[in-house]
C-alpha positions as CSV (number, residue, x, y, z in Angstrom):
1,M,2.7,-53.6,-23.5
2,R,-0.9,-53.5,-25.9
3,W,-2.7,-52.5,-23.4
4,L,0.3,-49.7,-22.1
5,R,-0.5,-48.4,-26.0
6,Y,-3.6,-47.7,-25.9
7,V,-3.0,-46.1,-22.9
8,I,-1.3,-43.6,-23.7
9,G,-3.6,-43.5,-26.7
10,L,-6.6,-42.8,-24.7
11,L,-4.7,-40.9,-22.6
12,L,-3.4,-38.7,-25.3
13,A,-7.2,-38.7,-26.7
14,L,-8.3,-37.9,-24.0
15,T,-5.5,-34.3,-23.6
16,L,-6.3,-33.9,-27.4
17,H,-10.7,-33.7,-26.5
18,S,-10.5,-31.2,-24.0
19,L,-7.8,-28.7,-25.9
20,L,-10.5,-28.8,-28.5
21,D,-13.4,-28.3,-26.0
22,S,-12.0,-25.3,-23.4
23,F,-10.8,-24.3,-26.7
24,F,-12.8,-25.0,-30.0
25,P,-16.1,-25.5,-27.9
26,N,-18.0,-26.7,-30.7
27,A,-14.2,-28.6,-32.5
28,L,-16.0,-32.1,-31.1
29,A,-18.6,-32.6,-33.2
30,F,-16.7,-32.8,-35.9
31,F,-13.9,-34.7,-35.0
32,N,-13.1,-37.8,-33.0
33,P,-10.3,-38.7,-31.5
34,Y,-11.5,-42.0,-30.0
35,V,-12.8,-43.5,-33.1
36,I,-9.1,-43.4,-34.1
37,L,-8.1,-44.7,-31.5
38,V,-10.1,-47.3,-31.4
39,V,-9.5,-48.0,-35.7
40,Y,-6.5,-48.3,-34.6
41,Y,-6.1,-50.7,-31.3
42,S,-9.5,-53.0,-33.7
43,M,-7.0,-52.7,-36.9
44,G,-4.8,-56.0,-35.0
45,G,-7.5,-58.7,-35.4
46,N,-8.7,-59.4,-31.7
47,V,-11.4,-59.0,-31.2
48,L,-12.2,-59.6,-27.9
49,G,-9.2,-56.9,-27.7
50,A,-11.3,-54.5,-29.6
51,I,-14.4,-54.6,-28.1
52,V,-12.9,-54.2,-24.3
53,A,-11.2,-50.9,-26.4
54,G,-13.7,-49.8,-27.3
55,V,-16.0,-50.0,-24.3
56,V,-13.2,-47.9,-22.5
57,A,-12.7,-45.7,-25.0
58,G,-16.3,-45.0,-25.0
59,F,-16.9,-44.7,-21.2
60,V,-14.1,-41.4,-21.0
61,Q,-15.5,-39.8,-24.0
62,D,-19.1,-40.3,-22.2
63,A,-17.4,-39.5,-18.9
64,F,-15.8,-36.0,-20.5
65,S,-18.9,-35.2,-22.5
66,G,-21.9,-34.1,-22.2
67,A,-24.2,-37.1,-23.8
68,I,-26.0,-40.2,-22.4
69,F,-23.5,-42.0,-20.3
70,G,-23.0,-45.8,-22.0
71,L,-24.1,-43.3,-26.0
72,H,-20.3,-43.0,-26.7
73,A,-20.1,-46.7,-25.7
74,F,-22.2,-48.5,-27.4
75,S,-21.4,-47.1,-30.6
76,L,-17.7,-47.6,-30.0
77,T,-18.4,-51.0,-29.7
78,V,-20.5,-51.5,-32.6
79,C,-17.1,-50.3,-34.8
80,A,-14.6,-51.7,-32.6
81,Y,-16.1,-55.1,-33.2
82,A,-16.9,-54.7,-37.0
83,V,-13.1,-53.4,-37.9
84,A,-11.7,-56.8,-36.2
85,T,-14.2,-58.6,-37.0
86,I,-13.6,-57.7,-40.2
87,N,-9.8,-57.8,-40.3
88,S,-9.1,-60.7,-38.1
89,R,-10.6,-62.8,-42.0
90,L,-9.1,-60.7,-44.1
91,V,-5.5,-59.3,-42.3
92,L,-6.2,-55.6,-44.3
93,R,-2.6,-54.1,-44.2
94,G,-1.4,-50.6,-45.6
95,T,-2.5,-46.4,-45.4
96,M,-5.3,-47.1,-48.0
97,F,-6.9,-49.8,-45.6
98,F,-6.5,-48.1,-42.1
99,A,-8.5,-45.3,-44.1
100,A,-11.2,-47.7,-45.7
101,C,-11.6,-48.2,-41.8
102,L,-11.9,-45.6,-40.1
103,A,-13.9,-43.4,-42.5
104,G,-17.0,-46.7,-42.8
105,A,-16.1,-46.6,-38.5
106,V,-16.8,-42.6,-38.3
107,I,-19.2,-43.9,-40.8
108,V,-20.9,-46.2,-38.6
109,N,-20.1,-44.6,-35.0
110,E,-22.6,-41.6,-36.6
111,L,-25.4,-43.7,-37.7
112,V,-25.4,-45.7,-34.5
113,M,-25.4,-42.4,-32.2
114,Y,-28.7,-40.7,-34.7
115,I,-29.9,-44.0,-34.3
116,L,-30.4,-43.9,-30.7
117,V,-31.1,-40.1,-30.0
118,N,-33.3,-41.0,-32.1
119,V,-35.1,-44.0,-30.2
120,L,-34.5,-43.0,-26.4
121,L,-35.2,-39.5,-26.6
122,R,-37.3,-38.8,-29.5
123,Q,-35.4,-35.8,-30.3
124,K,-34.8,-34.7,-34.3
125,V,-31.1,-34.1,-35.2
126,E,-30.2,-31.3,-37.2
127,M,-28.1,-31.0,-40.9
128,F,-27.5,-35.0,-39.8
129,E,-25.6,-35.5,-43.1
130,Q,-23.4,-32.3,-43.6
131,G,-22.0,-32.4,-40.0
132,L,-21.7,-36.6,-41.6
133,V,-19.4,-35.6,-44.3
134,V,-17.2,-33.3,-42.0
135,K,-16.9,-34.9,-39.3
136,T,-15.7,-38.1,-41.6
137,I,-13.5,-36.3,-43.8
138,F,-11.4,-34.7,-40.2
139,T,-11.3,-37.6,-38.4
140,L,-10.0,-38.9,-41.5
141,L,-7.8,-36.4,-42.4
142,F,-5.6,-36.4,-39.1
143,G,-7.0,-40.4,-38.4
144,V,-4.9,-41.1,-41.8
145,F,-2.0,-38.6,-40.8
146,V,-1.5,-39.6,-37.2
147,Y,-1.3,-43.0,-38.9
148,Q,1.7,-41.4,-41.4
149,L,3.7,-39.8,-38.2
150,L,3.4,-44.1,-36.2
151,L,4.8,-45.2,-39.4
152,L,7.3,-43.4,-39.7
153,F,8.5,-42.7,-36.5
154,L,7.9,-46.2,-34.9
155,R,8.0,-48.1,-37.8
156,E,4.8,-50.0,-36.3
157,E,1.7,-51.1,-37.7
158,P,-1.4,-51.3,-36.8
159,I,-0.8,-53.1,-32.8
160,E,-1.0,-56.8,-33.9
161,A,-2.9,-59.2,-32.6
162,T,-1.8,-62.3,-31.0
163,L,-1.7,-65.4,-31.6
164,R,-4.1,-67.7,-32.0
């Protein structure tokens, strides 16, 4: 059941990615729906499931964007591992903790991608700091909105981990 909800969320993120890319070609530079999905799934605390979710979401994002294949997969895997590890130790629940994990994941995602682009391509990323702030704010606002909708209509917390 958990994976079915994840696949539905991945399809929604892909649909949102495609719609934003077709109507506003540069909008994905300021918003990342895949980070929201990975953080929501990783809040359950299942580290291995979060890593697999990060890899799958990253490869889907790589397949539908013009980036180096595996770049988003690696950065989302790092984010998923960090969030799942923190949540397996501290068991964070609620909107404020989700928002804090989401903001941290967006920042870590962008930092990992910035480092990888600088190392692999030896290319300077223009206006990195401003883009980081704007992407964090927009992704955080939309992510908290989606989280509140899930709480309101489905009455569910993030996907719970199975018993260990």
